[in-house]
C-alpha positions in Angstrom: 8.7 19.8 -15.1 5.9 20.2 -17.5 6.3 22.4 -20.5 2.7 22.8 -21.4 -0.8 22.6 -19.9 -1.4 19.4 -21.9 1.2 17.4 -20.0 0.0 18.4 -16.5 -2.1 16.1 -14.4 -5.6 17.4 -14.3 -6.4 17.1 -10.6 -9.5 16.9 -8.5 -9.2 17.8 -4.8 -11.6 15.9 -2.5 -12.0 16.9 1.1 -14.9 17.7 3.4 -13.0 20.4 5.3 -12.9 23.8 3.4 -9.7 24.9 5.0 -8.0 21.6 4.0 -9.2 22.2 0.4 -7.9 25.8 0.4 -4.5 24.7 1.8 -4.3 21.9 -0.9 -5.1 24.4 -3.6 -2.3 26.7 -2.4 0.2 23.8 -2.4 -1.0 22.6 -5.8 -0.6 26.0 -7.3 3.2 25.8 -6.7 3.6 22.4 -8.4 4.2 22.8 -12.1 3.0 19.3 -13.0 -0.5 19.8 -11.6 -3.6 21.6 -12.9 -6.5 21.7 -10.5 -9.7 21.3 -12.4 -12.2 21.1 -9.5 -12.9 20.4 -5.9 -15.4 18.2 -4.1 -16.6 18.3 -0.5 -17.8 14.7 -0.2 -17.5 11.3 -1.9 -20.7 11.4 -3.8 -19.8 14.7 -5.4 -16.4 13.4 -6.2 -17.8 10.5 -8.2 -20.0 12.9 -10.1 -17.2 15.2 -10.9 -14.9 12.4 -11.9 -17.4 11.4 -14.5 -17.9 15.0 -15.7 -14.3 16.3 -15.6 -12.3 13.1 -16.3 -9.4 14.1 -14.1 -6.0 12.4 -14.3 -5.5 12.5 -10.5 -7.6 12.5 -7.3 -6.2 14.0 -4.1 -8.6 12.1 -1.9 -9.4 12.6 1.8 -9.9 9.3 3.5 -12.5 10.1 6.2 -15.6 11.9 5.0 -19.3 11.5 6.0 -21.5 9.0 4.2 -19.2 8.1 1.2 -15.6 8.0 2.4 -12.4 7.9 0.5 -12.1 4.2 0.4 -15.6 3.9 -0.9 -14.8 6.4 -3.7 -11.7 4.4 -4.7 -13.6 1.1 -4.7 -16.2 2.6 -7.0 -13.6 4.0 -9.3 -11.8 0.6 -9.4 -14.8 -0.8 -11.3 -14.2 1.5 -14.3 -12.0 0.6 -17.2 -10.3 4.0 -17.1 -9.9 5.8 -13.9 -7.8 8.6 -12.4 -4.8 7.9 -10.3 -5.6 8.2 -6.5 -3.4 9.8 -3.9 -5.0 9.5 -0.5 -4.5 12.5 1.7 -5.4 11.9 5.4 -4.6 12.5 9.0 -4.9 8.8 9.7 -2.2 6.3 9.1 -4.1 3.1 9.8 -5.8 2.7 6.4 -2.6 2.3 4.3 -2.9 -1.4 3.6 -6.5 -1.0 2.5 -5.5 2.0 0.3 -2.8 0.1 -1.6 -5.0 -2.9 -1.9 -7.0 -0.5 -4.1 -3.9 0.3 -6.2 -3.4 3.8 -4.8 -0.4 5.7 -6.1 0.5 7.2 -2.7 -0.7 7.9 0.8 0.2 11.3 2.2 -0.3 12.3 5.8 -1.7 15.6 7.0 -0.5 18.3 7.5 0.7 18.0 3.9 4.1 19.3 3.1 4.7 20.6 -0.4 7.8 18.4 -1.0 5.9 15.3 0.1 3.0 16.1 -2.2 5.5 16.7 -5.0 6.9 13.2 -4.5 3.4 11.8 -4.7 2.7 13.7 -8.0 5.9 12.3 -9.5 4.8 8.8 -8.6 1.5 9.6 -10.4 3.3 10.8 -13.4 5.5 7.6 -13.5 2.3 5.5 -13.2 0.8 7.4 -16.2 3.9 6.4 -18.1 3.1 2.8 -17.3 -0.5 2.9 -18.6 -1.7 -0.3 -20.0 0.1 -2.4 -17.3 -2.1 -5.0 -15.7 -2.5 -4.3 -12.0 -1.4 -7.2 -9.8 -4.1 -8.7 -7.5 -1.4 -9.0 -4.8 0.2 -6.3 -2.7 3.4 -5.1 -4.3 4.3 -2.5 -1.6 3.5 -1.6 1.9 3.5 1.9 3.6 4.6 1.9 7.2 3.9 4.7 9.6 7.2 6.2 10.8 7.4 9.4 12.7 5.4 12.0 10.7 5.3 10.2 7.4 4.9 6.7 5.8 7.9 4.6 4.6 7.4 2.7 1.4 8.6 -0.9 1.5 8.2 -3.3 -1.5 6.9 -6.7 -0.5 9.9 -8.1 -2.4 12.1 -6.7 0.4 10.2 -8.4 3.2 11.7 -11.7 4.4 9.6 -12.5 7.4 6.4 -11.4 9.1 5.6 -12.0 12.7 2.2 -11.5 14.4 2.1 -9.2 17.4 -1.5 -9.1 18.6 -3.3 -6.7 16.2 -0.1 -5.7 14.5 2.5 -7.5 12.3 6.2 -6.9 12.4 7.9 -6.8 9.0 11.5 -7.9 8.9 13.6 -6.4 6.1 17.2 -6.9 5.2 19.9 -9.1 6.7 22.9 -8.7 9.0 23.8 -5.1 9.9 21.2 -3.8 7.5 18.4 -5.8 9.1 15.5 -3.7 10.4 11.9 -4.2 11.3 8.6 -2.2 11.2 5.3 -2.5 12.9 2.1 -2.3 10.9 -1.5 -2.2 12.2 -2.8 -5.2 10.4 -3.6 -8.8 11.5 -1.4 -11.5 10.1 -4.5 -13.3 8.6 -5.6 -10.1 6.8 -2.1 -9.5 5.4 -1.7 -13.1 4.3 -4.8 -12.8 2.0 -3.1 -9.9 0.2 0.3 -11.5 -0.3 1.3 -13.5 -3.4 1.2 -17.2 -2.3 3.9 -17.9 -5.0 6.2 -15.7 -2.9 5.1 -16.1 0.7 4.0 -19.1 2.9 2.6 -19.1 6.4 4.4 -21.7 8.5 2.8 -20.9 11.9 -0.2 -18.9 13.2 2.3 -16.2 14.1 4.8 -16.4 11.1 4.8 -15.8 7.4 8.1 -16.4 5.4 9.3 -15.4 2.0 9.8 -18.7 0.2 13.2 -17.9 -1.3 14.6 -17.4 2.2 13.9 -21.0 3.1 16.9 -23.3 3.0 15.3 -26.5 3.9 13.0 -28.5 6.3 14.2 -30.4 9.4 12.4 -33.2 11.3 13.1 -32.7 15.0 11.3 -35.9 16.2 7.9 -36.6 17.7 6.2 -35.1 14.7 7.9 -31.7 15.1 9.2 -30.0 11.9 11.2 -26.8 11.5 12.1 -24.5 8.6 15.8 -23.7 8.2 16.5 -20.2 6.9 19.4 -18.9 4.9 20.7 -17.1 7.9 20.9 -20.3 9.9 17.9 -19.7 12.1 15.3 -22.5 12.6 11.6 -21.8 13.0 9.1 -24.4 14.1 6.2 -25.2 11.7 2.7 -25.2 13.2 0.8 -28.5 12.8 -2.0 -26.7 10.9 0.5 -25.5 8.2 2.8 -28.5 8.0 1.1 -30.2 5.0 1.2 -26.9 3.0 4.9 -26.4 3.8 5.7 -30.0 2.9 3.8 -29.6 -0.4 6.0 -26.6 -1.2 9.0 -28.8 -0.8 7.4 -31.6 -2.9 6.9 -34.0 0.0 
């Protein structure tokens, strides 16, 4: 908990719905680590107030007319110093875009005080890491699950399978194995993943490199990847040269 006003996060609330702003102000008033310094009803006003007030944190609605939340975050990303951003939205399908912009958190409406408090603590932890160089690659994913989003570090993901407009993320092994669906094309996600850690072996499959045990030639030009768990996955012809290059062949 903060002991003085100086250590609190100076916070700007951005939402085009007056009732949503009022509700957020009520919740924020109960959080000792926040100090609300202003509110904005649209993205353009938010950018002006960021420049004038220099807040530490934006609680930013995603869907607003004209200048939406993603546009605000993209504009702020151009600045050398910028506030931390927590997206607050009723929509769960922008999570990948949000974290591609280095958002601190992604909170679904209706906002629960305890959920916002977790987001604030993440923002405080991020402030303690000031000066770190942001990675150009995704370091975490937020997966819709029931009434909230589950945070999964990309380092936990061993395999990604395409399922039409979704991808299925496979996490863990054995009895702890689990999978999650994310609304994102496999091609779009591939562009955001670190190629030093992940490789696409098929139009429908991306693997974490350190989970690959070896390559196997099955005859007639067919190659497969052998995984640590004993499973074998066929390599698509389009991706074979890249997979062989990974193995130094």
